[in-house]
C-alpha positions in Angstrom: 32.6 -12.0 -10.7 29.9 -11.2 -13.1 26.1 -11.4 -12.7 26.0 -14.2 -15.2 28.3 -16.5 -13.2 26.7 -20.0 -13.1 28.3 -20.7 -9.7 26.2 -17.8 -8.3 22.9 -19.2 -9.5 20.7 -21.0 -7.0 20.4 -24.8 -7.3 17.6 -26.1 -9.3 16.2 -28.2 -6.5 15.8 -25.1 -4.2 14.1 -23.2 -7.0 11.6 -26.0 -7.6 10.9 -26.3 -3.8 10.2 -22.5 -3.7 7.8 -22.7 -6.6 6.0 -25.7 -5.1 5.3 -23.8 -1.9 3.6 -21.0 -3.9 0.7 -23.3 -4.8 -2.1 -22.4 -2.5 -5.8 -23.0 -2.9 -6.4 -19.3 -2.1 -4.8 -18.4 -5.4 -7.8 -19.7 -7.3 -9.8 -16.7 -6.0 -7.7 -14.5 -8.2 -9.8 -15.8 -11.1 -13.0 -14.1 -9.7 -12.0 -10.5 -10.7 -11.0 -11.8 -14.1 -14.1 -13.8 -14.8 -16.9 -11.6 -13.3 -16.4 -8.7 -15.7 -16.7 -11.1 -18.6 -20.3 -11.9 -17.7 -21.7 -9.1 -19.9 -25.4 -9.4 -18.8 -24.3 -8.0 -15.4 -23.6 -4.6 -16.9 -25.7 -4.5 -20.0 -28.2 -1.9 -18.6 -28.7 1.8 -18.3 -30.8 1.9 -15.1 -30.5 2.2 -12.1 -28.5 5.3 -12.0 -26.3 6.2 -9.1 -25.5 10.0 -8.8 -26.6 10.4 -12.4 -24.2 7.8 -13.7 -25.6 4.8 -15.6 -25.2 1.4 -14.1 -22.4 0.4 -16.5 -20.0 3.1 -15.0 -20.6 2.4 -11.3 -20.5 -1.3 -11.9 -17.0 -0.9 -13.5 -15.9 0.8 -10.3 -17.4 -2.1 -8.3 -15.3 -4.5 -10.4 -12.2 -2.5 -9.3 -13.2 -2.8 -5.7 -13.8 -6.5 -6.2 -10.3 -6.9 -7.7 -8.6 -5.0 -5.0 -10.5 -6.8 -2.2 -9.8 -10.3 -3.7 -6.1 -9.5 -4.2 -5.8 -8.3 -0.7 -7.6 -11.3 0.7 -5.4 -13.8 -1.2 -2.2 -11.9 -0.2 -3.1 -11.9 3.4 -4.1 -15.6 3.4 -0.9 -16.7 1.5 1.6 -14.4 3.2 4.4 -16.4 4.8 4.5 -16.1 8.6 7.8 -15.0 10.0 
């Protein structure tokens, strides 16, 4: 049997049900780390400086922490039990 055998493909109904279960309201939080860096007035400044770095640079690191934290939260809240 080859990998392209249509008999080996999962039924369409089962695939639709699996996709329907993936819709969780927690997934909307994933837009936060996408939209927040697009608000340019947040990082359009030079001061305050942190360890000699302008605000733009350490705020970019804060956006990374925001993205990792949001993704971790959504993963933990939508993880299937068992």
